[in-house]
ZAMARGU-4260 file (C-alpha; in steps of 0.2 Angstrom, whole numbers, plus 5000, padded with zeros to 4 digits):
<rodrens>
0) 5630/4876/5451 | 5613/4882/5459 | 5613/4897/5470 | 5609/4893/5488 | 5595/4902/5496
5) 5592/4903/5515 | 5575/4906/5522 | 5574/4913/5540 | 5558/4912/5549 | 5547/4897/5545
10) 5529/4903/5550 | 5515/4901/5539 | 5522/4913/5525 | 5540/4906/5528 | 5535/4888/5526
15) 5526/4892/5510 | 5540/4901/5503 | 5552/4887/5507 | 5540/4874/5499 | 5538/4885/5483
20) 5557/4887/5481 | 5559/4868/5483 | 5546/4866/5470 | 5556/4877/5458 | 5571/4865/5460
25) 5581/4878/5470 | 5595/4874/5482 | 5586/4881/5497 | 5588/4878/5516 | 5576/4885/5530
30) 5581/4892/5547 | 5570/4892/5562 | 5572/4894/5581 | 5563/4878/5584 | 5558/4862/5576
35) 5544/4863/5562 | 5533/4849/5560 | 5536/4840/5544 | 5552/4850/5540 | 5564/4843/5553
40) 5575/4835/5540 | 5575/4851/5529 | 5579/4865/5541 | 5593/4871/5553 | 5586/4874/5570
45) 5594/4888/5581 | 5594/4906/5584 | 5594/4914/5566 | 5603/4930/5574 | 5618/4920/5579
50) 5633/4917/5567 | 5635/4899/5571 | 5617/4895/5565 | 5619/4905/5549 | 5635/4897/5545
55) 5627/4880/5547 | 5614/4885/5535 | 5628/4890/5522 | 5626/4909/5523 | 5644/4912/5518
60) 5642/4905/5501 | 5623/4909/5499 | 5616/4920/5485 | 5600/4926/5493 | 5594/4927/5511
65) 5575/4928/5513 | 5569/4936/5529 | 5551/4930/5531 | 5547/4932/5549 | 5534/4944/5556
70) 5546/4953/5568 | 5554/4968/5559 | 5567/4970/5573 | 5572/4952/5572 | 5573/4953/5553
75) 5585/4968/5555 | 5596/4958/5568 | 5597/4943/5556 | 5601/4955/5541 | 5616/4963/5551
80) 5623/4947/5556 | 5621/4939/5538 | 5629/4954/5530 | 5644/4954/5542 | 5647/4936/5536
85) 5643/4938/5518 | 5643/4957/5513 | 5637/4953/5495 | 5622/4942/5499 | 5605/4948/5492
90) 5592/4951/5505 | 5573/4949/5502 | 5566/4956/5518 | 5548/4956/5525 | 5544/4972/5534
95) 5528/4979/5541 | 5536/4996/5542 | 5535/5001/5524 | 5545/5018/5527 | 5559/5008/5534
100) 5559/4996/5520 | 5560/5010/5507 | 5575/5018/5516 | 5584/5001/5517 | 5581/4998/5498
105) 5589/5015/5494 | 5603/5013/5507 | 5608/4995/5506 | 5614/4987/5490 | 5605/4971/5485
110) 5591/4974/5497 | 5572/4971/5492 | 5559/4974/5505 | 5541/4968/5503 | 5527/4975/5514
115) 5515/4964/5523 | 5500/4973/5514 | 5507/4967/5497 | 5514/4950/5503 | 5510/4934/5494
120) 5521/4919/5497 | 5523/4915/5478 | 5529/4933/5474 | 5540/4933/5489 | 5548/4917/5485
125) 5550/4921/5466 | 5558/4937/5471 | 5572/4927/5479 | 5576/4919/5463 | 5583/4935/5456
130) 5571/4942/5444 | 5558/4956/5446 | 5543/4945/5451 | 5526/4954/5448 | 5513/4941/5451
135) 5508/4923/5448 | 5496/4914/5436 | 5486/4898/5439 | 5488/4888/5423 | 5486/4869/5421
140) 5486/4865/5439 | 5502/4875/5442 | 5507/4891/5449 | 5517/4900/5436 | 5528/4914/5443
145) 5526/4930/5431 | 5542/4941/5430 | 5550/4954/5419 | 5566/4951/5411 | 5577/4966/5405
150) 5590/4961/5392 | 5607/4968/5398 | 5624/4968/5389 | 5629/4951/5398 | 5611/4944/5399
155) 5612/4925/5393 | 5597/4929/5381 | 5605/4943/5372 | 5606/4939/5353 | 5595/4924/5355
160) 5580/4924/5344 | 5563/4925/5352 | 5559/4909/5343 | 5573/4900/5353 | 5564/4906/5369
165) 5547/4902/5363 | 5552/4883/5359 | 5556/4880/5377 | 5540/4872/5385 | 5546/4877/5403
170) 5544/4895/5398 | 5529/4905/5393 | 5532/4922/5384 | 5518/4934/5387 | 5523/4951/5381
175) 5538/4959/5372 | 5543/4977/5372 | 5558/4981/5361 | 5570/4995/5367 | 5572/5004/5350
180) 5559/5008/5337 | 5557/4993/5326 | 5561/4995/5307 | 5552/4982/5296 | 5564/4987/5282
185) 5580/4984/5292 | 5573/4967/5297 | 5568/4963/5280 | 5550/4960/5285 | 5535/4966/5275
190) 5525/4979/5284 | 5507/4977/5287 | 5503/4995/5283 | 5511/5010/5274 | 5509/5020/5291
195) 5524/5016/5302 | 5513/5019/5318 | 5502/5005/5312 | 5517/4993/5312 | 5522/4990/5330
200) 5533/4974/5333 | 5522/4962/5343 | 5527/4946/5351 | 5520/4934/5338 | 5528/4944/5323
205) 5545/4944/5333 | 5544/4926/5335 | 5539/4921/5318 | 5552/4932/5309 | 5566/4927/5320
210) 5569/4944/5329 | 5585/4944/5340 | 5585/4951/5358 | 5595/4967/5360 | 5601/4977/5375
215) 5586/4986/5383 | 5573/4974/5377 | 5560/4969/5390 | 5550/4953/5391 | 5535/4947/5402
220) 5539/4929/5406 | 5530/4915/5415 | 5540/4900/5421 | 5533/4883/5423 | 5536/4876/5441
225) 5543/4858/5441 | 5533/4845/5450 | 5525/4828/5446 | 5510/4829/5435 | 5494/4823/5444
230) 5484/4810/5435 | 5468/4817/5429 | 5454/4811/5418 | 5452/4818/5401 | 5436/4827/5407
235) 5445/4835/5421 | 5459/4841/5410 | 5448/4849/5397 | 5439/4858/5411 | 5455/4864/5418
240) 5461/4870/5401 | 5445/4880/5399 | 5447/4888/5416 | 5465/4892/5413 | 5462/4900/5396
245) 5449/4911/5403 | 5461/4916/5417 | 5474/4920/5405 | 5463/4931/5394 | 5458/4941/5410
250) 5477/4943/5414 | 5481/4948/5396 | 5466/4961/5396 | 5473/4968/5412 | 5491/4970/5405
255) 5484/4979/5390 | 5475/4993/5400
</rodrens>
């Protein structure tokens, strides 16, 4: 069953977050104090600070609450009401007061604050999905969320081979960092050099040789958003590919610095 996400505050940023989450195929509902043009059938209209409004939005069974409004005080009032109904709900909170955000992150469990200075709707929305979102990448006319995945004891990817993940066309593996020093001898893989320091386990080698993910391993992953493909001419597609590859190279260069 898909986790329900509730987005409160549908201004320009909030509306984009709602649209991006829907684009990801997420079970999401918006809440606003007045009707929003074009979204009337997709939102709950009412005071987001009131328990009846939040209950109509499904807050009791929701996994995450996104507070995207520009008013810090209002966001805090909604937070308190939501936690009174659902003490375990995850909160992604837009706060202009960065010091307050840091304190809440340290004090409240399952609370993530994002400052206005660093706010980008895609990153804000992808954070609500539960992983550590770090940015976005425009590739093939799509906005790919880029996030880190840390393999834990109960992570569904534990003991899967990287080749299993590589074969999924809805996912793009960008970088792999093993938790423990890699032994080519233990893995039965011929080293490329007699010096162990010259034999780090890179992503491609790990995929080719069927390396399995272990607890503590970290991945940088892009996820392809689901939407209908636009009909482009072959010339447009080739130009888009060339631009996207150039962007990806720039992104890869920045990650290696």
